[in-house]
C-alpha angles and dihedrals in degrees: 000000000000120000131176120256119228093273093049091047090056093047092045093052090047091048095048093046092048093049092063110099098012103150107158136051089242091058091045091052093052090048091049091052092054120029098016094044090054092057101032113020110210143154102217133030116198115197115198129192109206131207125224091278093054095253122136113255094174134016124193121192120211113182141171094189125075113268127187111239091244091050092050092047091053093050090051094047104108092194111031101027128084095270098087092054092046092051091051090052091049092051091047088053089060097259094293123139106288123211110217139203099215102187112231089004090065121209121011144175128211131191135158148177101228168154093044131163090257095036127273138227139234136192132204125199112205131186096039113174091238141003111297113256135185094288095052090047090049094049092050090048090054092050097041098089090055092046090049093052091047091051090049090053091048092050091048093049091050090054095046113123117256112244135181124251090252092052089050091054091049091048090052092055091040088061088053089059096248120160123233089259093051093046090049092053092047093050098035095242134112123269088242091057089050090051092050091050090050093049091054090046092051090054092049092050095041093236134123107213146025097265092052091048092054091047094046101048118072112258103239132156109261096249091057091055089073087079090070101032126125120202 
C-alpha cells in the first residue's frame, strides 16, 4: 500500500488546506502553481465540467508553459478537441486515474468524479516530466475530492446573478436581519426604495421572499461582491 513520505505529507497538507475556499479560476491557477506543482509537476491543467452523461460541457485551460492560441483553443474545445476521446478512455478504464499520451504535450494524467446526477468534473495534468505511474495516480486520487469541490464553487460563482452595488449593500443588511425601515436609515434612502430594490432582486434570483433571497445568493463579504457588480 502506498503512503506519503515526510515531504509528500507536508505538501499534501499544504495542498488540501490551500484548496479550501478556492472560488475562481485565478485562485485555482495560483494554487496549482504552488501546492499542486510541488506534488505533481505539470505544464497544463485542464479543468472539465461534466454533464450527467459524463461528457465535457466546459473545459478551462490553466497553463504555466507557453501555448499557441490555436493549441489552447483546441484543448478547450469540449467537442472537437482531444478531451472527448480522453474521457471515453477514462470511462472505459473504469473511472480510475488514466495516464495519457498527449501528443506534443507529452505525458499526461486524467481523473474525474463523474458522471454524477448533478454533473461531475474531471481534471487532466499535461506536460508531466515522465509517464504517470502508480504514485502519481495515487496522489491525484487523493487530491481529486478537493479539486472537485473547488470546481463546483467556481461553476456556482460563474452562474451567480449579477447585482448592482446598491443591491449588494441591501443584501448585506438583509443577512443581518434588518427591516426595510432600518436598511433605509442605514443607506439614507426611503423604505419604499429599499422595497423596490428587493422586488427587483427577488426577480433576478427567482425567489419570492427575504429568507429565500438570503439562502439563494452566495454568502460573500461585501468587498468581494465587487467582482460581480454592474454599474
